MARDREN-452534 format. One record per atom (N, C-alpha, C): atom name; x negated, z, y negated; residue in three letters; residue number from 1. Coordinates in steps of 0.001 Angstrom, whole numbers. Each point is the difference from the previous one (the first is absolute). Last residue first. Layout:
REM residues N
{atom 'CA' {X Z Y} 'ALA' NUM}
...
***
This chain:
REM residues 162
{atom 'N' {-11995 7586 -19805} 'LYS' 162}
{atom 'CA' {-86 1452 -188} 'LYS' 162}
{atom 'C' {-1345 342 -596} 'LYS' 162}
{atom 'N' {1471 -4371 1528} 'GLU' 161}
{atom 'CA' {1046 428 -922} 'GLU' 161}
{atom 'C' {-11 1509 -233} 'GLU' 161}
{atom 'N' {-2509 -3189 3103} 'GLY' 160}
{atom 'CA' {-572 115 -1327} 'GLY' 160}
{atom 'C' {1005 421 -1056} 'GLY' 160}
{atom 'N' {483 -496 4929} 'ALA' 159}
{atom 'CA' {471 -1113 -841} 'ALA' 159}
{atom 'C' {-587 37 -1413} 'ALA' 159}
{atom 'N' {-964 3451 3155} 'GLU' 158}
{atom 'CA' {-449 -1254 613} 'GLU' 158}
{atom 'C' {373 -1207 -862} 'GLU' 158}
{atom 'N' {1668 4202 -1260} 'GLU' 157}
{atom 'CA' {-1429 -58 -220} 'GLU' 157}
{atom 'C' {-587 -1308 526} 'GLU' 157}
{atom 'N' {4491 871 849} 'LEU' 156}
{atom 'CA' {-203 -263 -1421} 'LEU' 156}
{atom 'C' {-1479 -108 -340} 'LEU' 156}
{atom 'N' {1246 1208 4407} 'PHE' 155}
{atom 'CA' {386 -1388 -284} 'PHE' 155}
{atom 'C' {-286 -356 -1464} 'PHE' 155}
{atom 'N' {-646 4487 1240} 'LEU' 154}
{atom 'CA' {-1007 -857 650} 'LEU' 154}
{atom 'C' {283 -1475 -280} 'LEU' 154}
{atom 'N' {3155 3191 -1438} 'ASP' 153}
{atom 'CA' {-1210 44 -823} 'ASP' 153}
{atom 'C' {-1089 -894 568} 'ASP' 153}
{atom 'N' {3861 529 2562} 'VAL' 152}
{atom 'CA' {308 -782 -1205} 'VAL' 152}
{atom 'C' {-1235 -47 -901} 'VAL' 152}
{atom 'N' {-268 2777 3688} 'LEU' 151}
{atom 'CA' {-64 -1397 406} 'LEU' 151}
{atom 'C' {290 -916 -1185} 'LEU' 151}
{atom 'N' {422 4616 -693} 'GLU' 150}
{atom 'CA' {-1399 -321 252} 'GLU' 150}
{atom 'C' {-160 -1472 392} 'GLU' 150}
{atom 'N' {4300 1840 -494} 'ASP' 149}
{atom 'CA' {-615 -248 -1302} 'ASP' 149}
{atom 'C' {-1467 -380 161} 'ASP' 149}
{atom 'N' {3279 -1145 4024} 'SER' 148}
{atom 'CA' {-536 1202 -643} 'SER' 148}
{atom 'C' {-600 -384 -1350} 'SER' 148}
{atom 'N' {4097 -2627 2256} 'MET' 147}
{atom 'CA' {-1460 -58 -90} 'MET' 147}
{atom 'C' {-459 1278 -694} 'MET' 147}
{atom 'N' {4740 -2615 2138} 'TRP' 146}
{atom 'CA' {-669 1251 -304} 'TRP' 146}
{atom 'C' {-1495 -237 19} 'TRP' 146}
{atom 'N' {4353 -3352 -961} 'LEU' 145}
{atom 'CA' {-1286 161 689} 'LEU' 145}
{atom 'C' {-620 1321 -422} 'LEU' 145}
{atom 'N' {4251 -1937 -1714} 'GLY' 144}
{atom 'CA' {32 900 1146} 'GLY' 144}
{atom 'C' {-1305 177 752} 'GLY' 144}
{atom 'N' {1328 -2357 -4272} 'ALA' 143}
{atom 'CA' {708 -661 1099} 'ALA' 143}
{atom 'C' {6 847 1273} 'ALA' 143}
{atom 'N' {-2386 1353 -3874} 'ARG' 142}
{atom 'CA' {1435 58 -314} 'ARG' 142}
{atom 'C' {828 -628 1116} 'ARG' 142}
{atom 'N' {-4656 -307 389} 'ARG' 141}
{atom 'CA' {416 1391 146} 'ARG' 141}
{atom 'C' {1486 162 -308} 'ARG' 141}
{atom 'N' {-1953 -4229 -657} 'LEU' 140}
{atom 'CA' {40 333 1424} 'LEU' 140}
{atom 'C' {473 1429 225} 'LEU' 140}
{atom 'N' {-649 -1440 -4470} 'ASN' 139}
{atom 'CA' {1119 -726 631} 'ASN' 139}
{atom 'C' {142 378 1465} 'ASN' 139}
{atom 'N' {-3743 1677 -2287} 'ASP' 138}
{atom 'CA' {1223 666 -454} 'ASP' 138}
{atom 'C' {1226 -663 617} 'ASP' 138}
{atom 'N' {-4064 -2065 735} 'LEU' 137}
{atom 'CA' {73 1238 788} 'LEU' 137}
{atom 'C' {1242 789 -396} 'LEU' 137}
{atom 'N' {-951 -3772 -2518} 'GLU' 136}
{atom 'CA' {550 -356 1311} 'GLU' 136}
{atom 'C' {42 1196 937} 'GLU' 136}
{atom 'N' {-1905 534 -4318} 'ALA' 135}
{atom 'CA' {1419 -359 -128} 'ALA' 135}
{atom 'C' {614 -303 1354} 'ALA' 135}
{atom 'N' {-4650 861 -171} 'ALA' 134}
{atom 'CA' {780 1201 -339} 'ALA' 134}
{atom 'C' {1491 -316 -58} 'ALA' 134}
{atom 'N' {-3144 -3505 565} 'VAL' 133}
{atom 'CA' {204 750 1237} 'VAL' 133}
{atom 'C' {885 1210 -282} 'VAL' 133}
{atom 'N' {-190 -4644 -2861} 'SER' 132}
{atom 'CA' {-208 1434 -33} 'SER' 132}
{atom 'C' {311 640 1348} 'SER' 132}
{atom 'N' {210 -4794 -787} 'GLU' 131}
{atom 'CA' {-867 420 -1104} 'GLU' 131}
{atom 'C' {-376 1468 90} 'GLU' 131}
{atom 'N' {1102 -3886 3998} 'ILE' 130}
{atom 'CA' {609 1054 -816} 'ILE' 130}
{atom 'C' {-994 383 -1082} 'ILE' 130}
{atom 'N' {-1144 -3514 2825} 'LEU' 129}
{atom 'CA' {1447 -75 195} 'LEU' 129}
{atom 'C' {768 1075 -757} 'LEU' 129}
{atom 'N' {-5007 -1077 629} 'GLY' 128}
{atom 'CA' {688 -449 -1201} 'GLY' 128}
{atom 'C' {1506 -120 122} 'GLY' 128}
{atom 'N' {-3550 1696 3095} 'ARG' 127}
{atom 'CA' {325 -1420 155} 'ARG' 127}
{atom 'C' {832 -545 -1165} 'ARG' 127}
{atom 'N' {-1275 4571 256} 'ARG' 126}
{atom 'CA' {-1259 -740 157} 'ARG' 126}
{atom 'C' {231 -1497 91} 'ARG' 126}
{atom 'N' {3706 2872 -31} 'LYS' 125}
{atom 'CA' {-618 -45 -1326} 'LYS' 125}
{atom 'C' {-1295 -788 61} 'LYS' 125}
{atom 'N' {2367 938 3959} 'ALA' 124}
{atom 'CA' {556 -1138 -734} 'ALA' 124}
{atom 'C' {-580 -83 -1405} 'ALA' 124}
{atom 'N' {-564 3500 3188} 'LEU' 123}
{atom 'CA' {-1147 -887 -118} 'LEU' 123}
{atom 'C' {446 -1282 -700} 'LEU' 123}
{atom 'N' {3007 3398 1314} 'LEU' 122}
{atom 'CA' {-380 -60 -1390} 'LEU' 122}
{atom 'C' {-1359 -668 -196} 'LEU' 122}
{atom 'N' {2195 1033 4165} 'LEU' 121}
{atom 'CA' {361 -1296 -572} 'LEU' 121}
{atom 'C' {-440 -128 -1440} 'LEU' 121}
{atom 'N' {-344 4040 2640} 'GLY' 120}
{atom 'CA' {-1138 -907 73} 'GLY' 120}
{atom 'C' {290 -1386 -545} 'GLY' 120}
{atom 'N' {3358 3422 559} 'GLY' 119}
{atom 'CA' {-815 182 -1198} 'GLY' 119}
{atom 'C' {-1202 -923 -42} 'GLY' 119}
{atom 'N' {2709 99 3904} 'THR' 118}
{atom 'CA' {694 -619 -1125} 'THR' 118}
{atom 'C' {-809 108 -1278} 'THR' 118}
{atom 'N' {-2945 168 4323} 'GLY' 117}
{atom 'CA' {1214 689 -413} 'GLY' 117}
{atom 'C' {633 -713 -1178} 'GLY' 117}
{atom 'N' {-3242 -1554 4308} 'LEU' 116}
{atom 'CA' {134 -63 -1446} 'LEU' 116}
{atom 'C' {1295 732 -315} 'LEU' 116}
{atom 'N' {-3737 -585 4534} 'THR' 115}
{atom 'CA' {1285 218 -667} 'THR' 115}
{atom 'C' {-128 -192 -1506} 'THR' 115}
{atom 'N' {-2509 -1172 5234} 'GLN' 114}
{atom 'CA' {-134 166 -1444} 'GLN' 114}
{atom 'C' {1376 82 -645} 'GLN' 114}
{atom 'N' {-1671 1444 5031} 'ILE' 113}
{atom 'CA' {885 -937 -690} 'ILE' 113}
{atom 'C' {-122 269 -1497} 'ILE' 113}
{atom 'N' {-2115 2388 3907} 'GLY' 112}
{atom 'CA' {-764 -968 -781} 'GLY' 112}
{atom 'C' {846 -1063 -695} 'GLY' 112}
{atom 'N' {1357 4014 2648} 'PHE' 111}
{atom 'CA' {-196 -1230 763} 'PHE' 111}
{atom 'C' {-666 -1119 -802} 'PHE' 111}
{atom 'N' {908 4377 -1862} 'THR' 110}
{atom 'CA' {-467 307 1356} 'THR' 110}
{atom 'C' {-354 -1266 771} 'THR' 110}
{atom 'N' {2090 -334 -4236} 'LYS' 109}
{atom 'CA' {-1427 327 -100} 'LYS' 109}
{atom 'C' {-597 264 1379} 'LYS' 109}
{atom 'N' {4653 -638 -323} 'ALA' 108}
{atom 'CA' {-728 -1247 -246} 'ALA' 108}
{atom 'C' {-1499 254 -33} 'ALA' 108}
{atom 'N' {2798 3738 274} 'CYS' 107}
{atom 'CA' {12 -744 1250} 'CYS' 107}
{atom 'C' {-809 -1286 -149} 'CYS' 107}
{atom 'N' {704 2493 -3866} 'ARG' 106}
{atom 'CA' {-927 718 885} 'ARG' 106}
{atom 'C' {-116 -725 1346} 'ARG' 106}
{atom 'N' {3155 -1572 -3037} 'ARG' 105}
{atom 'CA' {-1348 -308 -500} 'ARG' 105}
{atom 'C' {-1064 673 874} 'ARG' 105}
{atom 'N' {4514 956 901} 'ALA' 104}
{atom 'CA' {-291 -1396 353} 'ALA' 104}
{atom 'C' {-1404 -387 -463} 'ALA' 104}
{atom 'N' {1619 4264 -1196} 'ALA' 103}
{atom 'CA' {-235 -55 1450} 'ALA' 103}
{atom 'C' {-347 -1421 444} 'ALA' 103}
{atom 'N' {1194 651 -4568} 'LYS' 102}
{atom 'CA' {-1282 629 328} 'LYS' 102}
{atom 'C' {-319 -79 1489} 'LYS' 102}
{atom 'N' {2992 -3579 -2847} 'ASP' 101}
{atom 'CA' {181 1195 809} 'ASP' 101}
{atom 'C' {-1358 545 466} 'ASP' 101}
{atom 'N' {655 -4223 -2346} 'ASP' 100}
{atom 'CA' {-216 1171 -847} 'ASP' 100}
{atom 'C' {44 1301 793} 'ASP' 100}
{atom 'N' {-1276 -5597 953} 'VAL' 99}
{atom 'CA' {793 1174 365} 'VAL' 99}
{atom 'C' {-340 1148 -943} 'VAL' 99}
{atom 'N' {-1348 -5329 1424} 'MET' 98}
{atom 'CA' {416 672 -1226} 'MET' 98}
{atom 'C' {982 1103 357} 'MET' 98}
{atom 'N' {-4142 -2921 2572} 'ALA' 97}
{atom 'CA' {1277 706 162} 'ALA' 97}
{atom 'C' {324 749 -1284} 'ALA' 97}
{atom 'N' {-2971 -4650 880} 'ARG' 96}
{atom 'CA' {-101 1388 -447} 'ARG' 96}
{atom 'C' {1386 616 136} 'ARG' 96}
{atom 'N' {-2346 -4409 2690} 'PHE' 95}
{atom 'CA' {1059 593 -811} 'PHE' 95}
{atom 'C' {-331 1436 -354} 'PHE' 95}
{atom 'N' {-2551 -2966 2960} 'GLY' 94}
{atom 'CA' {-111 -479 -1375} 'GLY' 94}
{atom 'C' {1022 594 -936} 'GLY' 94}
{atom 'N' {-178 839 4884} 'PRO' 93}
{atom 'CA' {-1002 715 -801} 'PRO' 93}
{atom 'C' {-168 -491 -1443} 'PRO' 93}
{atom 'N' {3835 122 3801} 'HIS' 92}
{atom 'CA' {-388 -1030 -966} 'HIS' 92}
{atom 'C' {-1002 614 -979} 'HIS' 92}
{atom 'N' {1827 2679 3445} 'GLU' 91}
{atom 'CA' {-41 -1289 696} 'GLU' 91}
{atom 'C' {-488 -1134 -894} 'GLU' 91}
{atom 'N' {581 4313 -1833} 'MET' 90}
{atom 'CA' {-985 143 1076} 'MET' 90}
{atom 'C' {-169 -1331 738} 'MET' 90}
{atom 'N' {3321 354 -3310} 'ALA' 89}
{atom 'CA' {-1335 -38 -608} 'ALA' 89}
{atom 'C' {-1094 104 1059} 'ALA' 89}
{atom 'N' {4444 468 1445} 'PHE' 88}
{atom 'CA' {-218 -1365 -482} 'PHE' 88}
{atom 'C' {-1407 -131 -587} 'PHE' 88}
{atom 'N' {1363 4276 1256} 'SER' 87}
{atom 'CA' {-219 -829 1191} 'SER' 87}
{atom 'C' {-271 -1449 -397} 'SER' 87}
{atom 'N' {1165 3037 -3427} 'LEU' 86}
{atom 'CA' {-1347 256 509} 'LEU' 86}
{atom 'C' {-304 -833 1238} 'LEU' 86}
{atom 'N' {4350 -332 -1858} 'VAL' 85}
{atom 'CA' {-993 -431 -996} 'VAL' 85}
{atom 'C' {-1411 170 557} 'VAL' 85}
{atom 'N' {3575 1652 2573} 'GLU' 84}
{atom 'CA' {-66 -1464 28} 'GLU' 84}
{atom 'C' {-1032 -527 -993} 'GLU' 84}
{atom 'N' {765 4630 30} 'SER' 83}
{atom 'CA' {-585 -408 1277} 'SER' 83}
{atom 'C' {-123 -1518 99} 'SER' 83}
{atom 'N' {2242 1916 -3711} 'GLU' 82}
{atom 'CA' {-1448 205 -90} 'GLU' 82}
{atom 'C' {-700 -467 1269} 'GLU' 82}
{atom 'N' {4660 -110 152} 'GLY' 81}
{atom 'CA' {-502 -925 -1013} 'GLY' 81}
{atom 'C' {-1509 90 -133} 'GLY' 81}
{atom 'N' {2206 3082 2852} 'ILE' 80}
{atom 'CA' {-19 -1349 557} 'ILE' 80}
{atom 'C' {-542 -1023 -1002} 'ILE' 80}
{atom 'N' {-1634 5152 -497} 'GLY' 79}
{atom 'CA' {1247 -743 79} 'GLY' 79}
{atom 'C' {-170 -1420 509} 'GLY' 79}
{atom 'N' {-3544 3771 1582} 'ILE' 78}
{atom 'CA' {519 -434 -1304} 'ILE' 78}
{atom 'C' {1262 -826 205} 'ILE' 78}
{atom 'N' {-3322 2177 3257} 'GLY' 77}
{atom 'CA' {1281 628 -308} 'GLY' 77}
{atom 'C' {555 -351 -1370} 'GLY' 77}
{atom 'N' {-4151 -1193 2805} 'CYS' 76}
{atom 'CA' {-107 637 -1322} 'CYS' 76}
{atom 'C' {1300 674 -416} 'CYS' 76}
{atom 'N' {-532 -2702 4005} 'ALA' 75}
{atom 'CA' {-501 1370 166} 'ALA' 75}
{atom 'C' {-128 743 -1326} 'ALA' 75}
{atom 'N' {1136 -4637 137} 'THR' 74}
{atom 'CA' {1127 827 442} 'THR' 74}
{atom 'C' {-414 1462 98} 'THR' 74}
{atom 'N' {-3354 -3172 -840} 'ILE' 73}
{atom 'CA' {806 240 -1194} 'ILE' 73}
{atom 'C' {1191 896 355} 'ILE' 73}
{atom 'N' {-2698 -1402 3526} 'ASN' 72}
{atom 'CA' {-790 869 -876} 'ASN' 72}
{atom 'C' {789 367 -1252} 'ASN' 72}
{atom 'N' {1794 -3171 3022} 'PRO' 71}
{atom 'CA' {146 1385 485} 'PRO' 71}
{atom 'C' {-804 997 -846} 'PRO' 71}
{atom 'N' {1893 -4618 -2100} 'SER' 70}
{atom 'CA' {-1157 497 730} 'SER' 70}
{atom 'C' {250 1432 473} 'SER' 70}
{atom 'N' {3937 -3497 -779} 'ILE' 69}
{atom 'CA' {-729 1009 -759} 'ILE' 69}
{atom 'C' {-1114 536 886} 'ILE' 69}
{atom 'N' {2475 -5024 -15} 'GLY' 68}
{atom 'CA' {-187 1278 676} 'GLY' 68}
{atom 'C' {-788 954 -864} 'GLY' 68}
{atom 'N' {1647 -4290 -1534} 'THR' 67}
{atom 'CA' {405 -78 1408} 'THR' 67}
{atom 'C' {-182 1301 764} 'THR' 67}
{atom 'N' {1204 -1430 -5162} 'VAL' 66}
{atom 'CA' {-1088 717 661} 'VAL' 66}
{atom 'C' {413 130 1452} 'VAL' 66}
{atom 'N' {1462 -3512 -4141} 'LYS' 65}
{atom 'CA' {392 737 1202} 'LYS' 65}
{atom 'C' {-1251 637 601} 'LYS' 65}
{atom 'N' {1154 -1448 -5358} 'VAL' 64}
{atom 'CA' {-739 -255 1234} 'VAL' 64}
{atom 'C' {507 880 1129} 'VAL' 64}
{atom 'N' {1152 -2197 -5348} 'LYS' 63}
{atom 'CA' {412 952 1030} 'LYS' 63}
{atom 'C' {-703 -372 1300} 'LYS' 63}
{atom 'N' {-1334 -924 -5242} 'LYS' 62}
{atom 'CA' {65 -635 1318} 'LYS' 62}
{atom 'C' {346 1072 1040} 'LYS' 62}
{atom 'N' {286 -913 -5712} 'ALA' 61}
{atom 'CA' {26 952 1117} 'ALA' 61}
{atom 'C' {183 -742 1322} 'ALA' 61}
{atom 'N' {70 -2148 -4430} 'TRP' 60}
{atom 'CA' {-1336 325 477} 'TRP' 60}
{atom 'C' {-18 925 1216} 'TRP' 60}
{atom 'N' {3894 -1525 -2660} 'LYS' 59}
{atom 'CA' {-513 -1069 871} 'LYS' 59}
{atom 'C' {-1318 383 669} 'LYS' 59}
{atom 'N' {4423 3163 -1815} 'VAL' 58}
{atom 'CA' {-1343 -514 -298} 'VAL' 58}
{atom 'C' {-446 -1031 1036} 'VAL' 58}
{atom 'N' {4312 2580 1} 'ASN' 57}
{atom 'CA' {-71 -1195 -827} 'ASN' 57}
{atom 'C' {-1397 -558 -267} 'ASN' 57}
{atom 'N' {1153 4081 2535} 'ILE' 56}
{atom 'CA' {741 -1105 616} 'ILE' 56}
{atom 'C' {-214 -1308 -757} 'ILE' 56}
{atom 'N' {-1783 4065 -1721} 'LEU' 55}
{atom 'CA' {-724 -465 1180} 'LEU' 55}
{atom 'C' {681 -1211 628} 'LEU' 55}
{atom 'N' {2129 2129 -3671} 'GLY' 54}
{atom 'CA' {-1248 -643 -388} 'GLY' 54}
{atom 'C' {-744 -565 1185} 'GLY' 54}
{atom 'N' {3913 2565 613} 'SER' 53}
{atom 'CA' {321 -1348 -466} 'SER' 53}
{atom 'C' {-1260 -743 -411} 'SER' 53}
{atom 'N' {-668 4433 1357} 'VAL' 52}
{atom 'CA' {624 -770 1068} 'VAL' 52}
{atom 'C' {267 -1431 -459} 'VAL' 52}
{atom 'N' {-1587 3169 -3053} 'SER' 51}
{atom 'CA' {-1069 -368 922} 'SER' 51}
{atom 'C' {540 -861 1122} 'SER' 51}
{atom 'N' {2951 1877 -3223} 'GLU' 50}
{atom 'CA' {-679 -1208 -456} 'GLU' 50}
{atom 'C' {-1152 -402 917} 'GLU' 50}
{atom 'N' {4529 2543 1576} 'ASP' 49}
{atom 'CA' {-1339 336 -465} 'ASP' 49}
{atom 'C' {-729 -1280 -397} 'ASP' 49}
{atom 'N' {4372 -103 1922} 'ARG' 48}
{atom 'CA' {85 755 -1249} 'ARG' 48}
{atom 'C' {-1353 318 -602} 'ARG' 48}
{atom 'N' {1388 -2355 4307} 'TYR' 47}
{atom 'CA' {-431 -769 -1168} 'TYR' 47}
{atom 'C' {34 765 -1310} 'TYR' 47}
{atom 'N' {-912 2126 5147} 'GLY' 46}
{atom 'CA' {1022 -791 -699} 'GLY' 46}
{atom 'C' {-547 -635 -1255} 'GLY' 46}
{atom 'N' {-2528 2639 3336} 'GLY' 45}
{atom 'CA' {798 825 -898} 'GLY' 45}
{atom 'C' {1099 -754 -728} 'GLY' 45}
{atom 'N' {-3415 -1905 3043} 'GLY' 44}
{atom 'CA' {1025 765 709} 'GLY' 44}
{atom 'C' {900 828 -884} 'GLY' 44}
{atom 'N' {-4064 -2743 -1033} 'ILE' 43}
{atom 'CA' {1309 -582 -291} 'ILE' 43}
{atom 'C' {1149 768 648} 'ILE' 43}
{atom 'N' {-4525 1534 567} 'VAL' 42}
{atom 'CA' {196 -245 -1432} 'VAL' 42}
{atom 'C' {1407 -526 -282} 'VAL' 42}
{atom 'N' {-1343 696 4493} 'GLU' 41}
{atom 'CA' {46 1288 -705} 'GLU' 41}
{atom 'C' {310 -215 -1482} 'GLU' 41}
{atom 'N' {-727 -3795 2723} 'SER' 40}
{atom 'CA' {1285 644 299} 'SER' 40}
{atom 'C' {161 1319 -739} 'SER' 40}
{atom 'N' {-4137 -2214 -339} 'TRP' 39}
{atom 'CA' {1032 -805 -646} 'TRP' 39}
{atom 'C' {1376 659 186} 'TRP' 39}
{atom 'N' {-3566 1843 2348} 'VAL' 38}
{atom 'CA' {-92 330 -1419} 'VAL' 38}
{atom 'C' {1091 -736 -770} 'VAL' 38}
{atom 'N' {-474 -1000 4522} 'ALA' 37}
{atom 'CA' {494 1378 -137} 'ALA' 37}
{atom 'C' {-7 438 -1463} 'ALA' 37}
{atom 'N' {-1831 -4298 1116} 'GLU' 36}
{atom 'CA' {1462 61 107} 'GLU' 36}
{atom 'C' {556 1410 -186} 'GLU' 36}
{atom 'N' {-4693 -1274 -2361} 'PRO' 35}
{atom 'CA' {525 89 1362} 'PRO' 35}
{atom 'C' {1520 177 9} 'PRO' 35}
{atom 'N' {-3047 -2458 -3722} 'ILE' 34}
{atom 'CA' {846 1184 131} 'ILE' 34}
{atom 'C' {559 24 1416} 'ILE' 34}
{atom 'N' {-4211 -2562 -3267} 'CYS' 33}
{atom 'CA' {838 97 1194} 'CYS' 33}
{atom 'C' {740 1337 33} 'CYS' 33}
{atom 'N' {-2851 -3587 -3374} 'ILE' 32}
{atom 'CA' {634 1311 -38} 'ILE' 32}
{atom 'C' {991 76 1155} 'ILE' 32}
{atom 'N' {-4404 -3121 -2287} 'GLU' 31}
{atom 'CA' {954 140 1106} 'GLU' 31}
{atom 'C' {498 1437 51} 'GLU' 31}
{atom 'N' {-2889 -1374 -3505} 'GLY' 30}
{atom 'CA' {448 -1318 431} 'GLY' 30}
{atom 'C' {1037 62 1103} 'GLY' 30}
{atom 'N' {-1084 3681 -4107} 'PHE' 29}
{atom 'CA' {-241 -332 1400} 'PHE' 29}
{atom 'C' {563 -1368 348} 'PHE' 29}
{atom 'N' {233 2015 -4477} 'LEU' 28}
{atom 'CA' {-1231 553 566} 'LEU' 28}
{atom 'C' {-354 -545 1379} 'LEU' 28}
{atom 'N' {3989 -1196 -2462} 'GLY' 27}
{atom 'CA' {-1093 -231 -932} 'GLY' 27}
{atom 'C' {-1342 437 554} 'GLY' 27}
{atom 'N' {4121 766 2295} 'PRO' 26}
{atom 'CA' {-465 -1376 155} 'PRO' 26}
{atom 'C' {-1101 -362 -988} 'PRO' 26}
{atom 'N' {1547 4520 -351} 'LEU' 25}
{atom 'CA' {-359 -326 1381} 'LEU' 25}
{atom 'C' {-445 -1457 158} 'LEU' 25}
{atom 'N' {1755 1908 -4115} 'LEU' 24}
{atom 'CA' {-1431 185 210} 'LEU' 24}
{atom 'C' {-421 -461 1398} 'LEU' 24}
{atom 'N' {4555 183 -1479} 'SER' 23}
{atom 'CA' {-687 -1270 -266} 'SER' 23}
{atom 'C' {-1515 126 115} 'SER' 23}
{atom 'N' {3058 3771 362} 'GLU' 22}
{atom 'CA' {-123 -797 1223} 'GLU' 22}
{atom 'C' {-738 -1310 -219} 'GLU' 22}
{atom 'N' {1350 3850 -3011} 'LEU' 21}
{atom 'CA' {-1382 -458 140} 'LEU' 21}
{atom 'C' {-207 -873 1234} 'LEU' 21}
{atom 'N' {3816 2922 -1878} 'HIS' 20}
{atom 'CA' {-53 -1364 -544} 'HIS' 20}
{atom 'C' {-1425 -562 3} 'HIS' 20}
{atom 'N' {1783 4231 1907} 'GLY' 19}
{atom 'CA' {-844 54 -1193} 'GLY' 19}
{atom 'C' {-160 -1345 -688} 'GLY' 19}
{atom 'N' {2460 395 4050} 'ARG' 18}
{atom 'CA' {637 929 -939} 'ARG' 18}
{atom 'C' {-778 112 -1311} 'ARG' 18}
{atom 'N' {-1836 -2617 3492} 'PHE' 17}
{atom 'CA' {1224 -614 -521} 'PHE' 17}
{atom 'C' {679 918 -1018} 'PHE' 17}
{atom 'N' {-3803 1706 2158} 'LEU' 16}
{atom 'CA' {-364 -1127 -860} 'LEU' 16}
{atom 'C' {1232 -693 -574} 'LEU' 16}
{atom 'N' {635 3525 3109} 'ILE' 15}
{atom 'CA' {-546 512 -1260} 'ILE' 15}
{atom 'C' {-342 -1160 -939} 'ILE' 15}
{atom 'N' {1418 -1105 4352} 'ILE' 14}
{atom 'CA' {1094 596 -765} 'ILE' 14}
{atom 'C' {-492 474 -1365} 'ILE' 14}
{atom 'N' {-3229 -1651 3048} 'LEU' 13}
{atom 'CA' {929 -1049 -448} 'LEU' 13}
{atom 'C' {1083 560 -906} 'LEU' 13}
{atom 'N' {-3030 3046 2061} 'PRO' 12}
{atom 'CA' {-605 -772 -1086} 'PRO' 12}
{atom 'C' {918 -1113 -517} 'PRO' 12}
{atom 'N' {1646 2535 3697} 'SER' 11}
{atom 'CA' {-94 768 -1248} 'SER' 11}
{atom 'C' {-740 -748 -1104} 'SER' 11}
{atom 'N' {497 -1985 4500} 'ALA' 10}
{atom 'CA' {1201 86 -837} 'ALA' 10}
{atom 'C' {-222 728 -1328} 'ALA' 10}
{atom 'N' {-4196 -2525 2375} 'ASN' 9}
{atom 'CA' {1013 946 449} 'ASN' 9}
{atom 'C' {1122 118 -1040} 'ASN' 9}
{atom 'N' {-3635 -4273 1012} 'ILE' 8}
{atom 'CA' {504 1070 -852} 'ILE' 8}
{atom 'C' {1083 837 673} 'ILE' 8}
{atom 'N' {-4593 -3504 441} 'VAL' 7}
{atom 'CA' {1220 280 751} 'VAL' 7}
{atom 'C' {516 1316 -580} 'VAL' 7}
{atom 'N' {-3605 -4061 -1984} 'VAL' 6}
{atom 'CA' {477 1363 221} 'VAL' 6}
{atom 'C' {1229 2 893} 'VAL' 6}
{atom 'N' {-4541 -3194 -2071} 'ARG' 5}
{atom 'CA' {1180 80 875} 'ARG' 5}
{atom 'C' {356 1456 256} 'ARG' 5}
{atom 'N' {-3678 -1325 -2846} 'GLU' 4}
{atom 'CA' {865 -1175 -109} 'GLU' 4}
{atom 'C' {1306 128 766} 'GLU' 4}
{atom 'N' {-4398 2910 -2464} 'ILE' 3}
{atom 'CA' {1072 114 987} 'ILE' 3}
{atom 'C' {950 -1167 -209} 'ILE' 3}
{atom 'N' {-5450 436 -1161} 'ARG' 2}
{atom 'CA' {1350 -216 -522} 'ARG' 2}
{atom 'C' {1018 75 1140} 'ARG' 2}
{atom 'N' {-4986 2372 -607} 'MET' 1}
{atom 'CA' {723 -988 782} 'MET' 1}
{atom 'C' {1456 -76 -492} 'MET' 1}
***
């Protein structure tokens, strides 16, 4: 099943902008929503960070208001950004929650919310948007995304590069 709509947390946005891979988002997804708490977290650091200026200038990012955080999500004890992402995805089942935080992914799984991590964007190779998963994984890791060597190997194997 093709993922068309995502709601994104701060860390994937920041990592993608820092890794110069933000253009993958509109290439892969028709609708990209960013909850207000996430938007504030990303731009709250000022204009010195390229992720901040990048987010402010893109046309594809849709800032959304989350009217309430589900009590079930609150009980998970995760941050406000992750909570808004998961609550939005819970209220809008056609959206995939893009989160990297382990606790947020565990919470999402508990409530049947489908997730996608930053590394999962490398499905872009299947869609012809990138040539090398290995090269882009290196970019993401240099940009600050922590991935175990085992996970990297899994991605490379899946991409036919190992």
